[in-house]
C-alpha positions as CSV (number, residue, x, y, z in Angstrom):
1,M,-9.5,-59.1,22.5
2,S,-11.6,-56.1,23.7
3,K,-13.8,-55.0,26.3
4,L,-15.5,-52.1,28.0
5,T,-14.1,-50.1,30.4
6,D,-15.3,-46.7,31.8
7,N,-17.9,-47.0,28.5
8,N,-14.4,-47.3,26.3
9,F,-13.3,-49.5,23.7
10,V,-9.9,-50.7,24.7
11,R,-7.8,-52.7,22.9
12,W,-5.4,-55.2,23.3
13,D,-2.3,-55.4,22.0
14,K,-1.0,-58.9,22.9
15,N,2.5,-58.3,21.1
16,K,3.5,-54.6,23.3
17,A,1.9,-55.4,26.1
18,T,0.2,-52.0,25.5
19,S,-3.5,-50.6,25.6
20,R,-5.0,-48.8,23.2
21,F,-8.0,-46.2,23.6
22,L,-9.7,-46.6,20.1
23,F,-12.4,-43.9,20.7
24,H,-10.7,-41.6,22.4
25,S,-7.4,-42.4,20.0
26,M,-9.9,-41.7,16.4
27,E,-11.9,-39.3,18.4
28,N,-8.8,-37.1,18.8
29,T,-7.5,-37.8,15.1
30,I,-10.9,-36.5,13.7
31,M,-10.2,-33.6,16.7
32,N,-7.4,-32.0,14.7
33,R,-7.8,-32.8,11.3
34,I,-10.8,-30.4,12.0
35,T,-8.6,-27.8,13.4
36,T,-5.7,-28.4,10.7
37,V,-8.7,-28.0,7.4
38,L,-9.8,-24.1,9.5
39,L,-6.6,-22.7,10.2
40,L,-5.9,-23.9,6.2
41,G,-8.7,-22.7,5.7
42,L,-8.5,-18.8,7.7
43,G,-4.5,-19.1,6.6
44,V,-5.6,-19.3,2.8
45,L,-9.2,-17.0,2.9
46,L,-6.0,-14.3,5.2
47,I,-3.5,-14.4,2.0
48,A,-6.6,-13.4,0.1
49,V,-7.7,-10.3,2.0
50,T,-4.8,-8.6,2.0
51,T,-3.7,-9.6,-1.5
52,T,-6.7,-8.9,-2.7
53,A,-6.3,-5.0,0.1
54,F,-2.6,-4.6,-1.7
55,V,-3.5,-4.7,-5.1
56,V,-6.4,-2.7,-4.9
57,D,-4.5,-0.3,-3.0
58,Q,-2.2,-0.7,-6.1
59,A,-4.0,0.7,-9.0
60,P,-3.0,3.7,-11.0
61,K,-5.2,7.0,-9.4
62,K,-7.1,8.0,-11.8
63,K,-9.0,11.2,-12.2
64,V,-10.7,13.7,-14.9
65,A,-9.9,17.4,-15.3
66,H,-12.8,19.3,-17.1
67,Y,-11.3,22.5,-18.5
68,T,-12.4,25.3,-19.8
69,I,-11.1,26.8,-22.9
70,Q,-10.6,30.5,-23.5
71,G,-11.3,32.3,-26.4
72,A,-12.9,30.5,-29.7
73,F,-11.8,27.0,-30.6
74,C,-12.5,25.2,-34.1
75,G,-12.0,22.2,-34.8
76,G,-9.1,21.9,-36.3
77,C,-7.1,23.3,-32.6
78,V,-8.6,20.0,-31.7
79,V,-6.4,18.2,-33.4
80,A,-3.4,20.1,-31.8
81,L,-4.5,20.2,-28.3
82,T,-5.2,16.8,-28.7
83,T,-2.5,16.0,-29.6
84,T,-0.6,18.6,-27.7
85,A,-2.1,17.2,-24.5
86,E,-1.6,13.6,-24.9
87,K,2.1,13.7,-25.3
88,I,2.5,14.7,-21.4
89,E,3.0,12.0,-18.9
90,G,0.5,10.3,-17.1
91,V,-2.4,11.6,-19.4
92,E,-4.2,8.7,-20.6
93,D,-7.6,10.2,-23.1
94,V,-8.8,13.6,-24.6
95,K,-11.9,14.5,-25.5
96,V,-12.7,17.8,-26.9
97,I,-16.6,19.1,-26.5
98,V,-16.3,21.6,-29.0
99,E,-19.7,23.4,-28.6
100,D,-19.4,23.2,-25.2
101,L,-15.6,24.7,-25.1
102,L,-15.0,21.4,-23.1
103,V,-11.9,19.5,-22.6
104,L,-12.2,16.2,-21.0
105,V,-8.5,14.7,-19.2
106,T,-8.6,11.6,-17.6
107,F,-4.9,11.4,-16.0
108,D,-2.9,8.6,-13.7
109,E,-2.3,11.2,-10.5
110,E,0.3,9.4,-9.4
111,K,2.4,10.6,-12.4
112,T,1.4,14.0,-13.4
113,T,-1.1,16.8,-11.8
114,A,-4.5,18.7,-13.0
115,E,-2.5,21.8,-13.3
116,T,0.6,20.4,-14.8
117,I,-1.7,19.1,-17.7
118,R,-2.9,22.8,-17.9
119,A,0.2,24.9,-17.5
120,S,1.9,22.1,-20.4
121,I,-0.8,23.2,-22.9
122,N,-0.9,26.7,-21.9
123,E,2.6,27.1,-22.8
124,E,3.0,24.3,-25.5
125,T,-0.1,26.0,-27.6
126,T,-2.1,29.4,-27.9
127,F,-5.2,28.0,-26.0
128,N,-5.9,29.8,-22.5
129,L,-7.2,26.5,-20.5
130,A,-9.3,27.1,-17.0
131,L,-10.0,24.2,-14.9
132,K,-13.4,24.1,-14.3
133,E,-13.1,21.0,-11.8
134,V,-11.4,17.5,-11.7
135,K,-13.7,14.1,-10.4
136,D,-12.5,10.1,-9.4
137,K,-12.7,8.4,-13.0
138,E,-15.2,6.0,-11.5
139,E,-17.3,9.3,-11.2
140,T,-18.6,9.9,-14.1
141,D,-18.1,6.8,-15.7
142,T,-21.8,6.2,-14.1
């Protein structure tokens, strides 16, 4: 048996002799589910943002050091210079531009510095490199 009371649908449970307001019960259930979904969505978004920020912050810092070569330099010297530079921990790439007497060294700044690379090459070889500038890897890629 059912009847309307205060604009709410009331259902009488004869076995338990209790009443339940179905309209309010359904409304509360829907609101609880919506709230749960929104909270879960916000939680996932928060995890994604913090994880991404952590990963980005943990990415190695790549730099490119530009050195000028002082003195005479030939094509055979390229191999010696490249081999010496690649042995230094943190050095990832070496490009020698003979015509411009320029050396570009890509390195991980968490493992070494531009000055350390310059000093190591000058010590190990007869070359005399002078540090011209250091840029972020992203700047030189464009």
